[in-house]
PANUZA-311416 format. One line per 10 residues: number of its first residue (from 0); their letters; for each residue z, x, y of N, C-alpha, C. Coordinates in pm, whole numbers, plus 50000, padded with zeros to 5 digits. Layout:
// residues N
NUM) A) Z:X:Y:Z:X:Y:Z:X:Y ~ ...
***
This chain:
// residues 222
0) XXXXXXXXXX) 35322:12490:86387:35382:12429:86269:35497:12338:86312 ~ 35499:12216:86261:35605:12121:86291:35715:12136:86187 ~ 35838:12156:86234:35952:12177:86146:36029:12047:86125 ~ 36045:12010:85998:36114:11886:85963:36236:11919:85878 ~ 36351:11865:85916:36473:11878:85837:36493:11751:85756 ~ 36505:11766:85625:36526:11653:85535:36667:11660:85480 ~ 36746:11557:85505:36881:11547:85450:36881:11433:85349 ~ 36876:11468:85221:36857:11371:85114:36926:11423:84989 ~ 37006:11338:84922:37083:11385:84807:37014:11364:84673 ~ 36903:11293:84669:36833:11269:84543:36736:11383:84513
10) XXXXXXXXXX) 36757:11457:84404:36665:11566:84370:36520:11518:84355 ~ 36502:11399:84297:36367:11347:84278:36298:11322:84412 ~ 36372:11261:84506:36313:11233:84637:36297:11362:84718 ~ 36389:11456:84700:36373:11586:84764:36240:11649:84724 ~ 36213:11648:84594:36089:11707:84543:35967:11634:84596 ~ 35975:11500:84598:35863:11421:84648:35835:11452:84795 ~ 35941:11455:84875:35923:11478:85018:35875:11620:85047 ~ 35926:11717:84972:35881:11854:84992:35733:11868:84963 ~ 35686:11803:84855:35545:11809:84819:35458:11735:84919 ~ 35500:11612:84954:35423:11529:85046:35414:11593:85184
20) XXXXXXXXXX) 35526:11633:85238:35526:11687:85374:35459:11824:85379 ~ 35479:11904:85276:35413:12034:85271:35262:12019:85268 ~ 35214:11923:85187:35070:11900:85179:35013:11842:85307 ~ 35101:11781:85389:35057:11721:85516:35070:11818:85633 ~ 35108:11943:85604:35110:12045:85708:35243:12067:85777 ~ 35350:12007:85722:35482:12024:85783:35558:12138:85716 ~ 35641:12205:85792:35732:12305:85740:35865:12235:85712 ~ 35912:12235:85588:36023:12150:85547:36145:12232:85505 ~ 36261:12191:85555:36390:12243:85509:36469:12125:85454 ~ 36532:12144:85338:36597:12032:85270:36741:12068:85233
30) XXXXXXXXXX) 36831:11970:85252:36969:11984:85207:37022:11847:85168 ~ 37119:11848:85078:37184:11723:85036:37314:11699:85111 ~ 37351:11794:85199:37479:11784:85268:37461:11781:85420 ~ 37538:11695:85485:37530:11684:85630:37578:11809:85702 ~ 37683:11872:85653:37733:11993:85717:37632:12105:85711 ~ 37560:12114:85600:37453:12213:85589:37343:12183:85692 ~ 37321:12054:85717:37222:12016:85818:37260:12066:85955 ~ 37390:12055:85990:37436:12107:86119:37414:12257:86127 ~ 37444:12327:86017:37427:12472:86016:37281:12511:86034 ~ 37192:12441:85965:37049:12470:85977:37001:12446:86119
40) XXXXXXXXXX) 37051:12339:86182:37009:12308:86319:37061:12410:86419 ~ 37172:12477:86385:37224:12579:86475:37148:12710:86460 ~ 37074:12723:86349:37003:12849:86320:36856:12844:86358 ~ 36795:12726:86359:36655:12716:86392:36624:12584:86461 ~ 36504:12576:86518:36463:12458:86593:36383:12364:86503 ~ 36421:12236:86504:36349:12134:86428:36287:12032:86524 ~ 36179:11969:86478:36110:11868:86557:36145:11726:86514 ~ 36199:11711:86391:36226:11578:86338:36325:11590:86223 ~ 36411:11489:86208:36504:11482:86095:36476:11356:86015 ~ 36465:11371:85883:36461:11257:85792:36599:11250:85727
50) XXXXXXXXXX) 36670:11140:85747:36811:11131:85711:36838:11019:85612 ~ 36892:11056:85496:36945:10959:85401:37089:10928:85442 ~ 37131:10804:85435:37265:10767:85476:37370:10802:85371 ~ 37328:10828:85246:37423:10859:85140:37421:11006:85103 ~ 37475:11091:85192:37476:11234:85167:37594:11271:85076 ~ 37591:11393:85021:37694:11433:84926:37830:11450:84989 ~ 37834:11496:85115:37962:11532:85176:38007:11442:85290 ~ 37919:11352:85336:37957:11264:85446:37860:11147:85454 ~ 37904:11043:85522:37817:10927:85540:37716:10955:85651 ~ 37593:10910:85631:37488:10936:85729:37516:10875:85865
60) XXXXXXXXXX) 37588:10764:85869:37622:10704:85998:37711:10799:86079 ~ 37807:10863:86011:37893:10960:86079:37812:11081:86125 ~ 37713:11120:86044:37627:11234:86081:37549:11201:86208 ~ 37499:11080:86217:37427:11037:86336:37514:11046:86461 ~ 37635:10993:86452:37725:10996:86567:37755:11139:86610 ~ 37773:11227:86513:37805:11367:86544:37687:11436:86612 ~ 37569:11424:86554:37454:11500:86605:37411:11448:86742 ~ 37432:11321:86769:37392:11266:86899:37483:11312:87014 ~ 37590:11381:86983:37675:11436:87088:37612:11561:87150 ~ 37514:11622:87077:37459:11747:87129:37309:11764:87107
70) XXXXXXXXXX) 37243:11665:87052:37098:11679:87029:37027:11545:87046 ~ 36906:11551:87100:36822:11432:87114:36705:11433:87016 ~ 36712:11517:86913:36603:11528:86817:36572:11392:86754 ~ 36445:11358:86735:36411:11232:86669:36465:11227:86526 ~ 36524:11114:86490:36582:11098:86357:36526:10970:86293 ~ 36466:10985:86177:36414:10872:86099:36503:10856:85976 ~ 36571:10743:85967:36660:10715:85854:36577:10666:85735 ~ 36604:10726:85619:36545:10680:85493:36660:10633:85406 ~ 36669:10504:85379:36788:10455:85309:36758:10336:85219 ~ 36834:10330:85109:36826:10214:85021:36909:10098:85074
80) XXXXXXXXXX) 36989:10124:85176:37070:10018:85236:36979:09933:85325 ~ 36951:09812:85278:36852:09730:85347:36911:09615:85427 ~ 37044:09613:85441:37107:09506:85518:37083:09521:85667 ~ 37075:09409:85737:37049:09411:85881:37158:09484:85957 ~ 37283:09462:85918:37395:09526:85987:37384:09678:85977 ~ 37350:09727:85857:37338:09871:85837:37228:09930:85924 ~ 37117:09860:85932:37005:09908:86014:37042:09910:86162 ~ 37101:09801:86209:37139:09793:86350:37242:09900:86384 ~ 37337:09921:86293:37439:10024:86316:37376:10162:86328 ~ 37282:10193:86239:37215:10323:86243:37140:10341:86374
90) XXXXXXXXXX) 37072:10237:86418:36998:10247:86545:37093:10260:86663 ~ 37204:10187:86658:37305:10199:86764:37369:10337:86764 ~ 37378:10398:86648:37440:10530:86636:37346:10644:86675 ~ 37220:10610:86702:37129:10713:86752:37003:10735:86673 ~ 36982:10662:86562:36857:10677:86488:36740:10623:86572 ~ 36625:10687:86561:36506:10641:86632:36427:10539:86553 ~ 36440:10543:86420:36367:10448:86335:36438:10442:86201 ~ 36406:10339:86123:36474:10315:85996:36372:10263:85896 ~ 36361:10329:85783:36268:10285:85680:36345:10267:85549 ~ 36322:10156:85482:36397:10122:85362:36328:10175:85237
100) XXXXXXXXXX) 36406:10234:85147:36355:10279:85018:36338:10159:84926 ~ 36237:10159:84841:36128:10257:84830:36025:10235:84941 ~ 35956:10341:84980:35855:10332:85084:35731:10407:85037 ~ 35619:10375:85099:35495:10443:85062:35481:10571:85142 ~ 35406:10664:85087:35381:10791:85156:35311:10767:85289 ~ 35215:10675:85290:35139:10650:85413:35228:10591:85522 ~ 35318:10500:85485:35407:10442:85586:35500:10549:85643 ~ 35556:10633:85558:35645:10738:85606:35572:10831:85702 ~ 35454:10877:85665:35379:10970:85750:35343:10905:85883 ~ 35310:10775:85879:35276:10705:86003:35398:10694:86095
110) XXXXXXXXXX) 35514:10662:86038:35637:10652:86119:35671:10789:86180 ~ 35651:10893:86101:35677:11028:86151:35584:11063:86266 ~ 35458:11029:86253:35362:11061:86359:35398:10991:86489 ~ 35446:10868:86480:35486:10795:86601:35601:10868:86671 ~ 35704:10905:86595:35819:10972:86655:35781:11108:86713 ~ 35697:11181:86643:35656:11312:86692:35568:11300:86816 ~ 35486:11195:86820:35400:11173:86937:35484:11141:87060 ~ 35583:11054:87044:35673:11021:87154:35750:11145:87198 ~ 35784:11228:87101:35867:11344:87129:35792:11457:87200 ~ 35662:11445:87212:35585:11548:87282:35591:11530:87433
120) XXXXXXXXXX) 35650:11420:87480:35665:11403:87624:35754:11515:87679 ~ 35717:11573:87792:35795:11686:87844:35938:11647:87878 ~ 36031:11734:87843:36172:11714:87876:36223:11840:87943 ~ 36303:11822:88043:36349:11935:88121:36468:12003:88056 ~ 36460:12136:88047:36575:12214:88005:36671:12225:88123 ~ 36794:12263:88095:36897:12277:88197:36921:12425:88221 ~ 36937:12464:88349:36950:12605:88382:37069:12631:88472 ~ 37135:12744:88448:37243:12793:88532:37229:12944:88539 ~ 37185:12994:88653:37156:13137:88662:37046:13174:88565 ~ 37071:13273:88480:36974:13315:88379:36999:13249:88244
130) XXXXXXXXXX) 37090:13151:88242:37121:13080:88118:37042:12949:88115 ~ 36971:12924:88007:36893:12801:87992:36931:12735:87861 ~ 36963:12607:87867:36991:12530:87746:36890:12417:87736 ~ 36830:12403:87619:36729:12299:87595:36787:12200:87495 ~ 36836:12084:87542:36897:11986:87452:36802:11933:87346 ~ 36672:11932:87378:36574:11882:87281:36556:11980:87167 ~ 36535:12106:87200:36514:12208:87097:36644:12263:87040 ~ 36756:12229:87105:36886:12278:87062:36890:12431:87067 ~ 36841:12487:87178:36836:12632:87195:36906:12673:87324 ~ 36955:12796:87325:37015:12856:87443:36953:12994:87461
140) XXXXXXXXXX) 36911:13025:87583:36855:13157:87610:36927:13220:87729 ~ 36937:13351:87725:36992:13430:87834:36892:13540:87866 ~ 36840:13538:87989:36736:13634:88027:36620:13631:87928 ~ 36583:13509:87886:36470:13483:87796:36496:13525:87652 ~ 36617:13570:87618:36651:13607:87480:36735:13496:87417 ~ 36704:13462:87292:36777:13357:87223:36922:13399:87199 ~ 37013:13305:87223:37155:13327:87199:37202:13233:87089 ~ 37264:13288:86986:37312:13207:86874:37454:13158:86903 ~ 37471:13028:86900:37602:12967:86922:37644:12886:86800 ~ 37774:12875:86779:37823:12782:86678:37805:12639:86731
150) XXXXXXXXXX) 37822:12542:86643:37806:12402:86686:37904:12366:86797 ~ 38028:12406:86783:38128:12371:86885:38100:12445:87016 ~ 38061:12572:87007:38024:12645:87128:37909:12574:87200 ~ 37810:12533:87122:37695:12465:87182:37737:12334:87248 ~ 37821:12258:87182:37862:12128:87236:37943:12144:87364 ~ 38031:12245:87367:38107:12271:87489:38013:12311:87602 ~ 37920:12402:87572:37826:12448:87675:37739:12334:87725 ~ 37692:12249:87636:37611:12135:87678:37689:12042:87769 ~ 37815:12016:87735:37899:11933:87823:37911:11995:87961 ~ 37932:12125:87966:37944:12193:88095:37815:12183:88175
160) XXXXXXXXXX) 37700:12203:88109:37572:12193:88177:37547:12052:88228 ~ 37581:11953:88147:37559:11814:88187:37652:11770:88300 ~ 37757:11849:88324:37852:11818:88432:37865:11937:88526 ~ 37754:12004:88549:37754:12126:88631:37822:12101:88767 ~ 37904:12197:88808:37979:12194:88934:38093:12093:88932 ~ 38115:12027:88819:38228:11935:88807:38332:11994:88712 ~ 38457:11961:88735:38563:12008:88648:38571:11917:88525 ~ 38566:11979:88407:38589:11906:88283:38730:11936:88236 ~ 38811:11833:88217:38948:11856:88174:38951:11900:88028 ~ 39062:11964:87992:39080:12004:87852:39065:11884:87759
170) XXXXXXXXXX) 39129:11775:87793:39127:11659:87704:38989:11595:87694 ~ 38912:11600:87802:38775:11546:87795:38692:11626:87696 ~ 38707:11758:87698:38632:11843:87605:38684:11824:87463 ~ 38815:11823:87447:38873:11807:87314:38830:11675:87250 ~ 38834:11567:87327:38797:11436:87275:38652:11434:87230 ~ 38563:11494:87310:38420:11490:87280:38382:11583:87166 ~ 38443:11701:87162:38400:11804:87066:38480:11801:86936 ~ 38612:11777:86947:38696:11781:86828:38739:11642:86783 ~ 38756:11549:86876:38806:11417:86842:38939:11390:86909 ~ 38971:11263:86925:39091:11224:86999:39220:11280:86939
180) XXXXXXXXXX) 39219:11308:86808:39341:11358:86744:39378:11498:86792 ~ 39287:11565:86863:39315:11701:86911:39351:11706:87059 ~ 39366:11588:87121:39405:11585:87262:39539:11656:87281 ~ 39551:11725:87395:39669:11804:87430:39684:11930:87343 ~ 39570:11981:87292:39570:12107:87218:39467:12201:87281 ~ 39486:12242:87407:39385:12321:87479:39357:12456:87415 ~ 39448:12504:87328:39425:12633:87266:39298:12633:87180 ~ 39258:12516:87131:39135:12507:87053:39014:12543:87140 ~ 39020:12506:87267:38907:12531:87356:38903:12677:87399 ~ 39018:12735:87426:39024:12869:87485:38947:12971:87401
190) XXXXXXXXXX) 38963:12963:87270:38895:13059:87182:38744:13045:87195 ~ 38694:12923:87198:38550:12901:87203:38492:12936:87340 ~ 38567:12907:87446:38521:12945:87580:38515:13097:87592 ~ 38615:13164:87535:38614:13311:87537:38490:13364:87464 ~ 38455:13301:87353:38336:13344:87278:38208:13317:87358 ~ 38203:13204:87427:38088:13174:87512:38073:13278:87622 ~ 38183:13316:87683:38176:13417:87789:38129:13551:87735 ~ 38172:13587:87614:38127:13711:87554:37977:13712:87533 ~ 37921:13596:87503:37778:13586:87474:37692:13565:87598 ~ 37750:13508:87705:37668:13464:87817:37700:13529:87952
200) XXXXXXXXXX) 37819:13582:87968:37858:13639:88097:37833:13790:88098 ~ 37790:13843:88212:37772:13987:88227:37905:14059:88210 ~ 38009:14004:88272:38144:14058:88258:38237:13945:88212 ~ 38257:13934:88080:38338:13821:88030:38478:13814:88090 ~ 38532:13927:88129:38667:13927:88187:38669:13874:88329 ~ 38551:13872:88394:38540:13819:88530:38417:13730:88538 ~ 38423:13614:88474:38304:13527:88464:38260:13472:88598 ~ 38129:13452:88612:38075:13394:88735:38016:13255:88711 ~ 38001:13215:88586:37942:13084:88555:38045:12989:88492 ~ 38111:13032:88385:38206:12946:88315:38346:12977:88369
210) XXXXXXXXXX) 38389:12896:88464:38513:12923:88535:38629:12840:88482 ~ 38747:12898:88489:38869:12828:88449:38932:12760:88569 ~ 38967:12635:88553:39047:12564:88651:39188:12559:88593 ~ 39280:12645:88642:39411:12661:88579:39484:12529:88554 ~ 39528:12516:88429:39606:12400:88384:39525:12269:88382 ~ 39397:12278:88414:39315:12157:88419:39202:12160:88317 ~ 39115:12262:88325:39000:12267:88237:38901:12375:88277 ~ 38772:12342:88272:38667:12439:88298:38556:12376:88384 ~ 38481:12466:88450:38373:12420:88537:38258:12520:88527 ~ 38135:12470:88523:38016:12555:88522:37956:12560:88662
220) XX) 37932:12680:88711:37873:12697:88845:37761:12798:88837 ~ 37674:12794:88938:37567:12894:88946:37431:12832:88960
***
């Protein structure tokens, strides 16, 4: 079963997409809020996102920038904004395709099939000891068991994996995960790193993978 996340604030279009995609064999989850979308993605694995740019709680362009910091999931924008600048911005922000409302059911399904077909190409998960993180599926496993992480925990862990054996400074993590306004506030990181160690280290008090570089930052080894 292919899992599709739909982020759309129009009840009428929500109903249409749920009926169309369900009849086409897709498993559909729907929300009108971007933050709910992040929560859903932290709880289960999706194969594709259909994203409206006019969400109830945030702009879709901001949602794109946020999700692309920790996921490579295919994203198809569905929007009434038909200006060239808006389309180019969405693609630059990480969208894989852009379709303007109104659209036909056949065109939408065809665009989805293209993205899903491209997305079937094998992608390598990242491993450190018995910890495996899959940026495509947005999953983390320890000894083959799924580990549930918050969005910030996941983003910190992904940064560490992508820079394995390198020291990441506090400010580099803060800027990427929280934003530049949180630079020089390392206490924000300490709590989340402690939680990661509780979930991933055999002995959180004496970690062997997520190491502290005193007064500097953190490093992933193993």
